[in-house]
N, C-alpha and C positions, 0 to 999 in steps of 0.2 A: 199437438194441441191437447190440453187436458180434457178428460172425458167426464160425462155426467156422473153424479155420485148417487148410487142407489144401493139398497141392501140386498135386493133379490134379483134384479135384472142386470146382468153383466153386459158390458159393451162389446161390440164386435171389432173395435178398431185397435190399430197397432200401437198403443201407448200404454202407459201405466195408469191404472185408475183404482181408487179405493173402493172396497166392498165391505159393508158392515156385516152381512149375513152369512158369508161363506164359511166362517168357522163353525157355525151351527151344524153345517153338513159334516164338517170334518170330525167333530167330536162324536156325533151320532153314529158315524161310520166306524169308529175305532174298534168296536166290538164285532163288526161283521166279518172280519177276516178270520176270526177264531170261531168258526161255525162248526156245528156238529154235522154228522151225516156226510153227504157227498158234496157239500158246498165247496166252491172253488177257493183255493189258497190265494195269497197275495201274488199278483202277477202283472207285469207290464207287457207281456208278450201276446196276450189275447189267445183266441182259439180259432181253429179252422175246421168247420163241420161241413161235410159234403151236402149239397142242396139239389133239389129237383126244380124243374121249370114250372112256373105257374103258381096260382094261389095268391093269398093276401095275408098281411099282418096288420095288427092293431097295436100301436105303441102309445104308452102314456106320456103326455107332455105336460110338465109342471107349469109352464108359462106360455102365454099367448102374446105374440108381438103386437104392438100398436098398429103397425102398418107394414107394407111390403115395398115401400119406396126406400131402397137400401141406402141411397146417398143422402136422404133427407133426415132431419132431426128426429122424425117420428120412427125411423127404422133402426134405432140403436140397439135393440135387444139382441143378445147373442142367440136367443132361442129362434129368432127370425132366420138367422144363418142356419141353425141346425135343421129347421123344419122345411125351409123353402129356398133360401138364397144359395146355399151350397149345392142344392140339387138341380137348380135351373139356370144359374148365371155363370157363364164361363169366366175363367180368370187366367191371367198370364202365368202366374206362379202358384203352384200348390205347395203345401208344407208337408214334408214326409220325413220319416225317420231314416237317417243315413248313418250307419254305425251307431254311435251313442247319442247323436245330436238330431234334433228336429231342424230341418233345413229347407229353405225355399228351393224348389226344383221346377223347371219349366213344365207346364201342363201340356196336354195334347192339343191345346189351342195353338201352340207354337210349332212352326216348322223347324226353327233352330232356337237355341238359347239366346235371349236378348243380350245385347252387348252394350257396353258403356265406355265412354272415354271423356277426358277433359279437353276442351277446346278453349284455350285461354283460361279464364276463370269460370267458364260455363261447363255444365255436364250435358253430354249428348247421349241419348239412349235410343238404340235402334231395335225395333220389334219386327219380326217376320212371321206372319201367320201361316198356319196350316191351311192349304187350299181346300182340304176336305171338310174343314169346319163350316157348319151351316146352322142357321136358326131353324126352329121347328116348322117354319113355313117354307123351308127349302132355300131361302136366300142365303148367300155366303156371308160369313162373318168377315168383315173387312177392316181396313185401317180407318175408314170413316167412322166405324163404331168406337174405336179407341179415341179418336179425336172428339167425337160427340160426348163421350163419357167424361173425358178430362176437362173439357170446357164447361160441362154442366157442373162439375165439382168446383172448378176454379171460379166461375163467374156467377153462379146462381145464389140466391138467398136461401136461408134456412137449410144450409148444408151442415151436416154433423161435424165433419172434420176435414179441413182442407190441407192438412199437412202434406207437403211434398208437391201437391197440385198447385199450391200457391206460389211455387217457384217457377212454374212453367212460363216461358216467354214465347214459345212457338211450337207448333206441331205440323210437320210436313208429312204429306201422304203421296209420295212419288208414284205409287201404284196401289192396287187394291189390297195387297198383302203386306205392304211395308209402311210402317209409321216411324218417324224420327221425332222424338220429343227432346226439346232443349230446355234445360233448367238454368236459371240465372246464377246459381251457386251449387256446389256439390251437396248431395243428399245421400248420406250413408244408407238410408232405408229405402233406396230407390226400387228395390225388388217388391216392395209392398204396393207400388202403383199398379193399378188394374189387377190387384191380387185380393187377398183376404179382406173382406169388408165391403168392397165395391164391385170388383170384377169389371165386365164389359157389357154395355147395354146396346140394344139394337137401334141404330140411328134411323133406319128406314121406317121404323114403326113409331118412334118417339119424337123425331125432329119436328119442330113447329107446334108440338102439342104440350099440354100441361103434364109433364112427366109424373109429378106427384099424384095428380088425379087419376092418371092411367094405371099407376102401379099400386096405389096405397091399399086397395082391398083385394090384391091378388091380380095376376095378369095371365094372359093366355100363351104368351111366347115363352120359348126356352132355348137355351144353348147348352143345356146339360142333359144328363141321362133321364130326367124326369120332367113332367109337366104338372102344373097345379090344376087338378080337376075341379076342386072346389075348396072354398074357405068359408065354413059356416061359423060366423063370429060367435065366440063363447062356447063352441062345440067341438069343432075339429077342422083339420086340414087334410085333404086327401090328394095323394100324388098318383099318377099313372105314367107308364113309360113314354118317353119321347121317341117315336119311331124313326125320326130323322137324325138321331144322335149318331155321330160318326165313330164314337168309341164303343166299348162293350155295352151291350143292351142289358137292362135289368132282367133278373130272373123272375121277379114277382110281377103279377098283373096289377097289383094295387097295394099301396101302403096308406093307412089312415093314422094320423096323429090325433089322439083324442085328449082334449085338455082336462087335466085333473090336478088342481093346485094343492089339494089336501094329500100329503104324502102317505099318510096312514091309509086313507081310502084307496089311493092308487095301488098300494101294496096288497090290499085286500082284493082289488080287482085283478091284479096279477095272479094272486093265489087262486082265484076262482076261474082263471082262464080268459077273462075279458081282455087283458093286456098281454102281449107277447114279450114286451121289453120295457124297461124303465131306465132313466138316467136321473136317479133321485137326489134330492137335497133333503136328507132325512132329518126328522125330529129325533128327540132323545129316545123315543120308543122304537125307532126303526131297527136298531140292532137286533132286538129280540124278535121282531116281526120277520126279518130276513132269516134269522136262525131257524125259526119254526118252519120255513119252507123246505129246509133240507136240500135234497138233490133236485128238487123242482126248480131251483134258482141257480143259474150259472152266473157267478159274480166275478168281475174283473176290476182290479184296483190299479190305477195308474199313478205312480209317484212322480214322474217327470212332467209336472204340470206347470202352469204359469202363475200359480197361486202362492203368495208369500205372506205369512203372518208375522207381524212385528210389533214391537213396543215403540211408539212414536213420542219422542221427547220434544217439548216445545223449547227451543233454544233461546227464545226471547222472554221466557217466563221464569221467575224464581221457582225452584232453585236450579233449574236446568240451564240457566244462562251461564253457569260455571262449567267449564270443561272438566275440572277436577271432580265435581259432583256427578257429572255424567259418567265419568270413568269409574268412580266408586260405585255408582248404581250398577254398572255392568258387571263389576266384580262381586256384587251382592246378590245377583239373580242366578239361581241354579236353573239354567235353561234346559239342560238335559233332563232334569227331573220333571219339568213341565211337559216336555215333548214325550217322554215315556208315558206319563199319565194320560196324555191326550191321544197319542198316536202309536203307542207301543204295540197294540194288537194288530196294527198294519205292518209291523216290522220296521216302522220308522221310529228310531230311538235317539238319533243324533240331531242336535239343533242346526238350523241354517247358519252358515258362517259367511254369508254374503247377502247383499241386497239384490242380487240377481236371482230370479226364480229358477227352478230346475230346467224350465224351457230354454233358458239362456245359459246353461252350464258351461258352454265353450268360452263365454266371456267372464266367467266368475272366478274369483280367487277365494282364499280361505282366511283372510286377514282377521276376521272376528274370532278365530279359534283360540286366540290368546286370552280371551275373556272367559275364564273359568272362575267358579266361586273361590274367592281368596279374601278372607276377612282381614288379614294383615295388610294387604295392598290397599284395600278400601279404607282402612283406618288411617294409613299413612297419607293417602291422598286428601282425605277430609281434614286431618290435622294441619297439613301443609297449606290448606286453603283457608285456615283460620277457624275451623269448627272444633267445638268441644262437646262432650256428651253431658247432658243434664242428669238430674237424679233419677229420671225415668228411663235413662239409657238412650235417649234420642239426641241426635246431633242438633246443636244450637250455634248460631252465629249472629252477633249484633242484635241479640234479643229475638231472633226469628228461628223457628225450628225448621229442620229439613223435612217439611211436610208438603204433601201434594195430593191432588185428586186424579184418579184415573177415570177416563170416559170411554164407554163402549156401548154396545147395543142392549137396551133395557129388555128384560125378559128372556134373554138368551142364556140358557143354563150353562152352556159351555164357556161363554165369556165370563159368567159369574164364577165358575169353578176356577178358571185361570186367574181371575182377580183375587180370589181367596187364597190361592197358593202364593201368589206374589205378595199379598199383604202379610202373610206369615213370614216369608223369607226376608222381606225388607224390614220388618219390625225387629227381627234378630240382629240386623245390620245397623239399626239406629235410624231408620227412615219411617216416618208415619204416613201411611197411604190410606186415603179414604176413597170410597166408591160413589160415583155419581153418574149413572148411566142415562141414556136418552134414546130417542127414536133416531133411525137412520136419516130421516129428512132433516131433523134438527141438527144432528152431528155434522152432516156434510153440506147442508144448506146454509147453516149459520155458524155453529160453534167452531168447526175446523177452519173454514176459510177466513174467519175473523181472528183466528189464533186465540180463541177464548177457552183454552184448555191447557193443562200442564203435561199430562201423560195420556196418550190415546192407545187403544188396542183395536186394530183393524187389519184387514188384508190389502195388499196390492196385487193386481192381476196383470200379467203381461199376456197380450193376445197375438203376438207375432214374435218369431225368434230374432228379435232385433233389440240391442241394448238401448234403453231409454232412461238411464239413471238421471239424466238432466231434468226429466219431468218432475222428479221428487227432490233432487238435491241442489239444483242450480239456483243461484240467487235471483235469476230472472224469472223463476217459476213461483216466487212468493206472491200470493194474490195482492194486487195493488191496482191503483188507477191506471198505471202504465200498461198493464196487461188485461185491463177490463175485469179485474178480480177473478181471473180464470186459471191461475196457476194452482198446482197441487202440492207445492212446498209449504204445507200448512205449518210445518215445524219451524219456519223462519230460519232455516239452516243457511249459514254463510261460512263455509270452510275456506280459509285462505289458500289461494292457488288452485282451487278445485274447478271453478267455472271454465277456465281455458282448456283444461283437460277434458271436461265433459263436452265442450264444443268440438274438440278433436274427435271424440267418440261419435258424435252426431254427423260429422261431415267427412270423416275419413272413408275412402272408397276401398282401400286395401285392407282386407279382413285381418291379416296378421298384425298390421299396425293398429288396427282398431282394437283387437284383443289386448295388445300391449297397453294402449291408452286406457282401456277399461280397467285393467289391473292396477295401473297407476292411480286411477280415480278411486278405486276401492280401498287402496292403502291409505290415501288421504282421508277418506271417510272413516275407516276403522280407527285411525290414529286420533281423530277428533271425537268419535262416538256421538254423533248428533242424534242417533237413535240406535235401537238394538234389534237385529233380526231374531225371530224365534224359530219358525218351522215352515216347511213347505206343506201345503194342504192337498191331499190326493183327490183324484176323480174316480167315480165308480160307475160301472155299467152292469145292469142285471138283465139277463136274457133267459127265456124259458126254453123248454125242450123242443118246441116246434121250430125254433129259429136256427138256421144254419148259415154257413158262409164264413169268411174270414172276419171275425168279430174283434174289434179293438177300438181304443179311444184315441182320437187325434186331438191334442190339447188346443189346437187352433180351430179346426173345422168341426170338432164335436164327435159324438159317438156314432153318428150316421154319415160320416164323411165318405164312406164307400157303400152306400145303401144299394147301389146297383148290383153289388156282389152278394147281398143277402138273399136268402130264400127260405123255403120250407125245408127243414132237414130231411134227408133221405131216411 
């Protein structure tokens, strides 16, 4: 199901969704990898600093979630996951790095890896729970909890995303540690069920009650290593260890996430010792601020993220309703020059050659690599499509110029820089591009869903290692009355033969076959050039000298995915 469209609050759920503000972070961070003194170099590996037991940390948090009802529409903020949900709600699958790929792996909630099989046209999934798993009140986590959670998602109102759960026809609980879920049709992303985003909720505490009312302002129960000690709205969230947790216990006595939406102020607080760690979305001044911290700031940059920046062409609007024009456009954009300008100081110099984000690299191909700057090819394509250049050097056809407007986030200096580079490159190739930016609310609330644009510049974010190209490129995802105006194929893309291949990607249970289908889909997309990928956008974690532990960023579960392993450095 398509996700809400915001500029600064990213969704927690396993689909693709546009974000207007993420590139602001990316450009601002490009200078931070080239720091002076002892600042950390570009690294995906993280660090491991020995810790001692006890003590507390204060971490700056840029965003405060609206509520803590994780399956409700109000609980969509990814910061809710970072601060509370990942720390307190057990889930069936975790996402971990295996080799080069972020992969769903069974969590310690499970006694065995869940299994799945087809029974006729239905999919049957069997879960066997770890008998040691208990809630913070000492009550076992049981199959009844899985059933309660699934039916709350499937049957309740104001649920953020029912994808997968809406296929459930029955849930059997033959014993307290076994649940058997039957889906009416195959669901390739079945490992996300009871995983990232929702997890498992305690039926013995919530059944018969208003779940949203109980959870929205925080809750006392936990099935994770931490409990919510307090949530002071507008101020902070404080976590303390869950003494009943059956896994490794936290080293720290307390962690406080203090809300600080102003990035510059947060960095100053970090510099002064108020904050021990940050996960910043920097403004353009952030690079110099982090440089000035020298060895006091330990910085990690993660390139294998779920963030993909692209140029989105409206296939239903002139001039991009012509495949020839779209291809000529692709041969006229020097994507490598743009990427080097924006991300070179991170060590990211090559453009993205796929519409799969780095998080989904196992499903990605490199079919867009053939689109390098080539003025001769662009000219041949335009002439064959009936275009000629006028006296000013711009392409003209039937009295209309090859002119279009680009739309992105107003006031975002990084977007404006990208647009200026594009404007110069395209003018040399005979295209006239003008800039008309707007607010995120206007872009994603009105302009993009209505298809009222020609060229868009924004990011797509994948929040689970599952291929979901259909959310962006399937004809069924074009916003319409049929889908209640909810699709995110804003570009009105209709590539012949693509939809059946995307359906195979969505429903195929064999991963090898799924990868093959994904590659076929990407080739069809690249051959049509319905839009053009630019670059992956990295994540950054900044920690101070007091912080120890294995410190790294999980692109799905966030920078504090293993907070129980953090501690005060020895």
